[in-house]
N, C-alpha and C positions, 0 to 999 in steps of 0.2 A: 281118913286114911292118909298117911304121909306118902307123898310121891317119891319114888326112888331116883328121881333126877330133877335138875333145874334147867331153865331155858338156856343159861350160859353153857352148861355142860353139853347140851344138845348142839349148840352152835359150834363148840369146839370139836365134837364128834363128827359133825357134817363136814367141817373144814378138813379134818384129817382124812376123811373118806374121799373128799374131792382132790386133795393134794397128793394123796398116796404116801404120806409120811408125816412124822411129828415135827421135823425141822421146818419143812416148807409151810406147814400149817401155822407153826409158831411165828414165822416171818409175816405171814398174811394177817395174823391176829395181833401182832406186836406183843407176843408172849414168849417167854423162855421155853426151850424144848422140854425142860424138866417140868414146867408148870402144865404144859399140854399133856405130857405123859401122866402126870398126877391126876388131871381131870378125867382122862379116859379110864385110868385104873379105878378111880372112885365110882364112875358110872357103871363099870363092869361089876364091881363089888356089890353095889346097891341092887343091881338087877339080877345078880347071880348068873350072869351069862358072859361068854367070851364074844366080844363084838368084832375084834380085829385079829387077823393073822399077822404076827410080826415076822417078817422075812428079813433077810440081810440087807437088801437095798430098798424094799418096798413093803408097805402095809396094805393089806387087802381086807375086804369085808368077809366075815363069816356069814352063813345063812341067817343067823340071828341078827347080825349087824345089818344085813340088807333089809330085813323087815323093819328094824328100828329106823333105818335111814329114810325109808318111805314115810313112815309115820311122823318122824321128826320134822321132815320138810313141811308136811301139812300143818303140824302143830305150830311151827315157827311162823309160817305164813299167816295163820289165824292170829297169833300173838302180836305180830307186827301190825296187822290190820286193826286189832283192838287198840293198840297203843296209839296208832294214828288217829282213830276216832276220838279217843280221850284227849289227845293233844288238840284236835280240831275244836272240840267242845271247850277246852280250856281257853283257846285263843278266839272262841266264838266264830270259827270258820263255818261251823255247822250248828244246828240246833232246831228246836221247834217251839212255837208259841201259839197258844190258843187264846184268843182275845174276844171278849163279848162287849158290844157297843150298842147303846140306844141309837135308833135310826137317825134322829136329828143330828147327833154328834158325829156319827159315821159319815154323813153326807156333807155337813157344813163346817165342822170344826176340826176333825182329826185327820183328814187326808194328808195335809202337809207333814204332820207329825209322823204318821205311818210311813210315808214315802221317805222322809228324812232318816228314819230308823233303818228302813230297808236298804237305803243307799250306804249307810255306814256298816251294816251287817248283812251283806247280800246272801250269805249262806244260810241264814236263819229262815226256816219255812214258817210263814205266818198264816194262820187260819182265823179269819174275822167272822164272827157270828153276830147277827142283829137280833135284838129282843128287848122286851120291857125290862126295866131295872130289877123288878122283883124276880122275874124268871131268871135273869142273869145271876142274881145272888144265889138262887137255888142251884144253878148249874155249877157255879164256883164251889159251893159247899159240897156238891156231889162229886167233885173232881172231874167234871166234864169240860170245864174251862179252867185255864190257868189264872187269867186276870180278867177284870171287867171294869167298866165305868158305871158306877151306881150312885145313888143319892148319898151325900156325905152325912152319914148318921153315926157319930162317934159312940153312941150308946149301944151299938150292936157288937157283942163280943165275938161273934162267929167269924167276922171278917176283919182283916187288917186294912185300914184305909189311909190313903195319902191324898190330901186335897189337890185337885187338878184344875178346876175351873169354876169361876163365879160369873154368871151371866144374867142379864135382866130378862125376865119374862114379861112380854108385852101383849097387849090386846091386838089381834090381827083382824082387820075389817076390810071390806071392799072399798074402793075409792069413792063410790057413790053413797056409802053409808054415812049417816049424820055424825058418827063418831070420828070419821076420817079427818075432820078439820080440828078436832080437839087436841089439846096438849096433854090431857090426862083424863082417865076414866076411873070412877070409883068401883070397887068390887060390886056394890049393889046395882049400879048401872049395868055392869057386865052381866050379872046373873039375871037381869030382867030380859035379856035377849036369848033367842034360841041358840044353842051352842053346838059346835062340831068338835067332838073330843075323841082322844085315843081311848082304847079299852082300858079297863082296870089292869094294873100291873106295870103300866108305863109311867115314867116320872111326870109326863105331861098331865095325865089324869090324876095322879097323886097330888100334884100342885093345886089343881082346880078343886079337888075334894077338900084339901086342907084349907084353902082360901074360903070355900063355902062354909066350912065348919066355924072358922074364926068369925065370920060375919053373919052367921046364922041365916044363910041363904040356901035355897033349894035350886040346884041347877036344872034348867030345862034343856035336856039333851035331845037335839033334833036328829043328829047323825053321830054314829060311831065309826071311826076308821083309823087304822094304824098306818095308813099310807099318806105321807106328807103331801105329795102332789095332788091326791084326790081331795084331801082336806082343803088345800088351797083353792082348788077348782070350785068346791062347794061354797066357800066363803066369797070367792070372786063373783059367783052368780047370785049372791045375796040371800042364800038359804040359811045363813047362820053366821056366827062369828066364832073366833077361837082365840087361843093364846099360844104363842110360840116363843122360843128363844129369839132375841132380837135379830140375830144374823140370818135366821131362817126366812124372815120376811124380805125377800129379795126380788119380788115381783112388782113391776111398775103399776099393776092394777090393784095392788094391796097396800094398805097403810098399817104402820106399826105405831101404836099409841101406848104410852106408859100408863101403868096403874097409878092411882093416887091413894097412898104413897107408893113409890116404885117398889116392885117385887123382884126379889133376887133368888136365884137357884144355885145351890152349891153341889157340885158333883166331884166324886173322888175316884181314884184308881184303887181297886180293891183286889185282895186275894184271900184265900182261906187262911184263917189265923193259925191253924195248926200245921200248915204246910211250910216246907223249906223251899225257898225259891231256887230254881235252877239258874245257871249262869245266864242263859238266854232271857229268862224272865226278869232276873235282877237287872240285866242290861237294859231291858225295855223300861222298867220302873225308873232307873236312873236317868235314862234319856228323856222320858216323858216329863219328869219333874224338873229337869234342867231346862227344858224348852217350853214349859207351860205358859210362860209369859207371852209366847208367840201365838197362843191359841186365840 
């Protein structure tokens, strides 16, 4: 259905009602009196109603005009609020971002990036969710998350990926472990030890599973935990060893030793391939990629 009025016509009508005349309304609106009269006449014709009583010195509202006046004020208030919201989104004064992160990255790598983005765009509300990379991928595809950090797998067509981080995966052992004084450890030596690993679905576990497959080894899993502090405590007490991103091994009672040859993990910022990024989401992607060298 075609509306019988436009917002500008309503603005002119309200100004005439407020000023009590066409000339005064024209001065307030910086419009000629004839243009104001034409706007009102067009509005009355489209509505099929007389909205104003034209008297010699003053214009007053008819009963129908009083009803439209109340409705028009509410409508214009809502329209201005909507326009402001759209302008705020355009200028990134407001917005919302749902981001999924693996726990190790969220704790050790990305806080400066997240805080820097928040400082630049304080009006954007950020919700950060922790999870395994496979679960994060599923939630992105389901529309439950806007963006997430996952394994950099360019062969997956369901997600669009942008490389974010390459970091060394190292063997983590207690300071009293014989491996602590080594400069490098082979995968076979690693798999000969009892292991403390994250559950399936986390990039930590996927890395170990793929490493075992390549070297035809069978991991001996002594503990499973998705809690980094608990995993460190178990390794510190000598009940097993594990592998972490190098920066995560920040405990003086733990040692980080490279694999032989060194092993690297590539992680990417990803979003649903079929989705169109909002301005807030695009701003985060641009910011993250521009500052990834600082990670």
